[in-house]
C-alpha positions as YAML, in Angstrom:
chain: A
units: angstrom
residues:
- id: 1
  name: UNK
  ca: [7.71, 140.66, -116.66]
- id: 2
  name: UNK
  ca: [7.66, 139.03, -113.25]
- id: 3
  name: UNK
  ca: [10.70, 137.79, -111.33]
- id: 4
  name: UNK
  ca: [11.91, 136.97, -107.82]
- id: 5
  name: UNK
  ca: [14.91, 138.04, -105.75]
- id: 6
  name: UNK
  ca: [15.70, 135.36, -103.16]
- id: 7
  name: UNK
  ca: [16.44, 136.25, -99.56]
- id: 8
  name: UNK
  ca: [15.17, 138.85, -97.13]
- id: 9
  name: UNK
  ca: [14.11, 142.28, -98.43]
- id: 10
  name: UNK
  ca: [16.73, 145.02, -98.34]
- id: 11
  name: UNK
  ca: [16.26, 148.75, -98.44]
- id: 12
  name: UNK
  ca: [18.29, 151.49, -100.06]
- id: 13
  name: UNK
  ca: [20.76, 152.80, -97.49]
- id: 14
  name: UNK
  ca: [21.81, 156.42, -97.46]
- id: 15
  name: UNK
  ca: [25.04, 157.26, -99.21]
- id: 16
  name: UNK
  ca: [28.08, 157.62, -96.97]
- id: 17
  name: UNK
  ca: [30.79, 160.23, -96.97]
- id: 18
  name: UNK
  ca: [34.40, 159.56, -96.06]
- id: 19
  name: UNK
  ca: [37.81, 160.93, -97.04]
- id: 20
  name: UNK
  ca: [36.13, 163.74, -98.96]
- id: 21
  name: UNK
  ca: [34.10, 161.45, -101.24]
- id: 22
  name: UNK
  ca: [30.59, 160.07, -101.32]
- id: 23
  name: UNK
  ca: [29.97, 156.36, -101.85]
- id: 24
  name: UNK
  ca: [27.23, 153.73, -101.77]
- id: 25
  name: UNK
  ca: [27.47, 151.31, -98.82]
- id: 26
  name: UNK
  ca: [28.74, 147.86, -99.85]
- id: 27
  name: UNK
  ca: [25.56, 146.00, -98.76]
- id: 28
  name: UNK
  ca: [23.43, 148.31, -100.91]
- id: 29
  name: UNK
  ca: [25.70, 147.93, -103.93]
- id: 30
  name: UNK
  ca: [25.68, 144.13, -103.59]
- id: 31
  name: UNK
  ca: [21.87, 143.99, -103.37]
- id: 32
  name: UNK
  ca: [21.50, 146.34, -106.36]
- id: 33
  name: UNK
  ca: [23.69, 143.95, -108.37]
- id: 34
  name: UNK
  ca: [21.52, 141.01, -107.24]
- id: 35
  name: UNK
  ca: [18.37, 142.83, -108.44]
- id: 36
  name: UNK
  ca: [19.99, 143.52, -111.83]
- id: 37
  name: UNK
  ca: [21.29, 139.96, -112.19]
- id: 38
  name: UNK
  ca: [17.91, 138.42, -111.32]
- id: 39
  name: UNK
  ca: [16.17, 140.63, -113.90]
- id: 40
  name: UNK
  ca: [18.56, 139.68, -116.69]
- id: 41
  name: UNK
  ca: [18.48, 135.97, -115.73]
- id: 42
  name: UNK
  ca: [14.66, 136.02, -115.85]
- id: 43
  name: UNK
  ca: [14.87, 137.25, -119.44]
- id: 44
  name: UNK
  ca: [14.16, 140.90, -118.70]
- id: 45
  name: UNK
  ca: [14.49, 143.33, -121.55]
- id: 46
  name: UNK
  ca: [14.72, 147.10, -121.90]
- id: 47
  name: UNK
  ca: [11.24, 148.64, -121.75]
- id: 48
  name: UNK
  ca: [10.35, 151.83, -123.60]
- id: 49
  name: UNK
  ca: [8.12, 154.56, -122.27]
- id: 50
  name: UNK
  ca: [6.01, 154.44, -119.10]
- id: 51
  name: UNK
  ca: [6.41, 151.60, -116.63]
- id: 52
  name: UNK
  ca: [4.31, 150.26, -113.77]
- id: 53
  name: UNK
  ca: [5.99, 148.34, -110.97]
- id: 54
  name: UNK
  ca: [4.55, 146.15, -108.22]
- id: 55
  name: UNK
  ca: [6.83, 144.86, -105.48]
- id: 56
  name: UNK
  ca: [5.97, 142.27, -102.84]
- id: 57
  name: UNK
  ca: [8.49, 142.09, -100.02]
- id: 58
  name: UNK
  ca: [8.15, 138.85, -98.02]
- id: 59
  name: UNK
  ca: [9.71, 138.81, -94.55]
- id: 60
  name: UNK
  ca: [10.56, 135.67, -92.62]
- id: 61
  name: UNK
  ca: [8.15, 134.87, -89.78]
- id: 62
  name: UNK
  ca: [9.99, 135.00, -86.44]
- id: 63
  name: UNK
  ca: [10.47, 131.61, -84.76]
- id: 64
  name: UNK
  ca: [9.12, 132.84, -81.39]
- id: 65
  name: UNK
  ca: [5.63, 133.62, -82.76]
- id: 66
  name: UNK
  ca: [2.57, 131.68, -81.51]
- id: 67
  name: UNK
  ca: [0.80, 129.34, -83.95]
- id: 68
  name: UNK
  ca: [-2.28, 131.57, -83.96]
- id: 69
  name: UNK
  ca: [-0.29, 134.74, -84.79]
- id: 70
  name: UNK
  ca: [1.75, 132.80, -87.35]
- id: 71
  name: UNK
  ca: [-1.44, 131.76, -89.13]
- id: 72
  name: UNK
  ca: [-2.60, 135.40, -89.19]
- id: 73
  name: UNK
  ca: [0.76, 136.42, -90.67]
- id: 74
  name: UNK
  ca: [0.50, 133.82, -93.43]
- id: 75
  name: UNK
  ca: [-3.07, 134.97, -94.22]
- id: 76
  name: UNK
  ca: [-1.84, 138.55, -94.56]
- id: 77
  name: UNK
  ca: [-3.95, 139.79, -91.63]
- id: 78
  name: UNK
  ca: [-0.81, 140.69, -89.65]
- id: 79
  name: UNK
  ca: [1.75, 142.49, -91.80]
- id: 80
  name: UNK
  ca: [5.35, 143.54, -91.16]
- id: 81
  name: UNK
  ca: [5.92, 146.91, -89.55]
- id: 82
  name: UNK
  ca: [9.68, 146.42, -89.42]
- id: 83
  name: UNK
  ca: [12.62, 147.78, -91.36]
- id: 84
  name: UNK
  ca: [13.36, 148.24, -94.18]
- id: 85
  name: UNK
  ca: [10.67, 150.82, -94.89]
- id: 86
  name: UNK
  ca: [8.49, 150.32, -97.97]
- id: 87
  name: UNK
  ca: [9.92, 153.38, -99.71]
- id: 88
  name: UNK
  ca: [13.52, 152.19, -99.32]
- id: 89
  name: UNK
  ca: [12.57, 148.81, -100.81]
- id: 90
  name: UNK
  ca: [11.00, 150.55, -103.81]
- id: 91
  name: UNK
  ca: [13.98, 152.86, -104.16]
- id: 92
  name: UNK
  ca: [16.60, 150.13, -104.23]
- id: 93
  name: UNK
  ca: [14.66, 148.14, -106.84]
- id: 94
  name: UNK
  ca: [13.88, 151.14, -109.04]
- id: 95
  name: UNK
  ca: [17.46, 152.48, -108.89]
- id: 96
  name: UNK
  ca: [18.91, 149.04, -109.59]
- id: 97
  name: UNK
  ca: [16.98, 148.66, -112.84]
- id: 98
  name: UNK
  ca: [18.10, 152.01, -114.30]
- id: 99
  name: UNK
  ca: [19.47, 151.43, -117.81]
- id: 100
  name: UNK
  ca: [18.64, 147.70, -117.47]
- id: 101
  name: UNK
  ca: [14.82, 147.62, -117.54]
- id: 102
  name: UNK
  ca: [14.22, 151.28, -118.50]
- id: 103
  name: UNK
  ca: [16.28, 154.30, -119.47]
- id: 104
  name: UNK
  ca: [15.73, 156.00, -116.08]
- id: 105
  name: UNK
  ca: [13.58, 155.36, -113.00]
- id: 106
  name: UNK
  ca: [11.69, 158.54, -113.93]
- id: 107
  name: UNK
  ca: [9.89, 156.24, -116.41]
- id: 108
  name: UNK
  ca: [8.19, 154.48, -113.48]
- id: 109
  name: UNK
  ca: [4.80, 156.22, -113.41]
- id: 110
  name: UNK
  ca: [3.05, 153.91, -110.94]
- id: 111
  name: UNK
  ca: [4.59, 151.80, -108.19]
- id: 112
  name: UNK
  ca: [3.23, 149.73, -105.33]
- id: 113
  name: UNK
  ca: [5.21, 148.12, -102.52]
- id: 114
  name: UNK
  ca: [3.51, 145.56, -100.29]
- id: 115
  name: UNK
  ca: [5.09, 143.99, -97.21]
- id: 116
  name: UNK
  ca: [3.98, 140.51, -96.13]
- id: 117
  name: UNK
  ca: [5.18, 137.55, -94.09]
- id: 118
  name: UNK
  ca: [6.20, 134.16, -95.47]
- id: 119
  name: UNK
  ca: [8.24, 131.07, -94.65]
- id: 120
  name: UNK
  ca: [10.25, 131.91, -97.77]
- id: 121
  name: UNK
  ca: [11.75, 135.45, -97.55]
- id: 122
  name: UNK
  ca: [12.03, 137.07, -100.96]
- id: 123
  name: UNK
  ca: [11.11, 140.05, -103.08]
- id: 124
  name: UNK
  ca: [8.78, 139.55, -106.05]
- id: 125
  name: UNK
  ca: [8.82, 142.24, -108.71]
- id: 126
  name: UNK
  ca: [6.43, 142.75, -111.59]
- id: 127
  name: UNK
  ca: [7.28, 145.33, -114.24]
- id: 128
  name: UNK
  ca: [4.79, 146.20, -117.00]
- id: 129
  name: UNK
  ca: [5.16, 148.61, -119.86]
- id: 130
  name: UNK
  ca: [2.08, 150.88, -119.99]
...
């Protein structure tokens, strides 16, 4: 199963505490819902057993970059070293798909997150049952 989440990559933000309770920040909750919605819209089904996940996070190329550096970015020779971190991207995707794509994210036995540049910011996710 392969599908795309439009827009710039987002990472899982730390939970917040206020008024004696712990909560998920609104931006994180909204992005988690987008990940779920995109999976269901792409025809995603519940997978059983072990799961492998590959995530490509495509960042928008800054406007102020030279043509030479831009070409290197598009070729994948220059890669993003900006936030969000690769592990937070993987975490938000894996957590979002709990009970939607698999019973629990503990079922994800192999995962890869790759950060790249593109003119079209997005996150591409491939989930395969092993």
